[in-house]
C-alpha positions in Angstrom: -0.1 6.5 -9.6 3.2 7.4 -8.1 6.2 5.1 -8.4 7.0 5.4 -4.7 7.4 2.2 -2.7 6.0 1.6 0.7 7.5 -0.5 3.5 5.6 -3.3 5.3 5.5 -1.1 8.4 4.0 1.8 6.4 1.3 -0.4 4.9 0.4 -1.7 8.3 0.1 1.8 9.6 -2.1 2.9 6.7 -4.5 0.0 7.1 -4.4 -0.3 10.9 -3.1 -3.9 10.9 -0.1 -5.7 12.3 3.1 -6.1 10.3 2.5 -9.9 10.5 -0.9 -9.3 8.8 0.8 -7.6 5.8 3.3 -10.5 5.5 0.3 -12.9 5.5 -1.2 -10.8 2.7 2.0 -11.3 0.7 2.6 -15.0 1.5 -0.9 -16.4 1.6 -3.0 -14.0 -0.4 -0.6 -13.0 -3.1 0.0 -9.3 -2.5 2.7 -8.4 -5.0 5.9 -7.2 -3.4 9.6 -6.5 -4.3 12.5 -7.8 -2.3 15.0 -5.0 -2.1 17.4 -7.1 -0.1 17.3 -10.1 2.1 15.5 -8.2 4.9 13.8 -5.4 3.0 10.5 -5.7 1.2 8.7 -2.9 -0.6 5.3 -2.7 -2.2 4.0 -0.2 -4.8 0.7 1.6 -3.9 -0.9 0.4 -7.1 -0.2 -3.2 -6.1 -2.1 -2.6 -2.8 -5.1 -1.2 -4.7 -5.0 -4.1 -7.2 -4.9 -6.5 -4.2 -7.8 -4.8 -2.5 -9.9 -5.0 -5.7 -9.8 -8.7 -5.5 -11.1 -8.7 -1.9 -13.6 -5.9 -1.9 -16.7 -5.4 -4.0 -17.2 -1.9 -2.6 -16.0 0.9 -4.8 -16.5 3.3 -1.8 -14.1 1.2 0.3 -11.5 1.1 -2.5 -11.8 4.9 -2.8 -11.3 5.3 0.9 -8.1 3.3 0.9 -6.8 5.1 -2.2 -7.3 8.4 -0.4 -5.6 6.9 2.7 -2.6 5.9 0.7 -2.5 9.3 -1.1 -2.7 11.1 2.2 0.1 9.0 3.7 2.4 9.7 0.7 1.6 13.5 1.0 2.6 13.4 4.7 5.6 11.3 4.0 7.1 13.5 1.3 5.5 16.8 2.3 4.8 17.3 -1.3 1.2 16.9 -2.7 2.4 16.7 -6.2 4.5 13.6 -5.6 1.3 11.6 -4.7 -1.0 13.4 -7.2 -1.1 10.4 -9.6 -2.9 8.1 -7.2 
């Protein structure tokens, strides 16, 4: 998987949830994140997939989200090779 980090806003966009929901995943449900500064938090795509594995028994659902993250990174960087490792 790529070493790119996603912002809270980007994760909310990918999953169609609010920014507050992503913060809840971090605080209450243990989604691993990295504090870049006092007001900046980043999350690695593989941490999102690991988090989802604990909450979803459906391999199809996890594949769908993996594709969603990959598609987002391709659009973000306009370079399909950058997101190839997902």
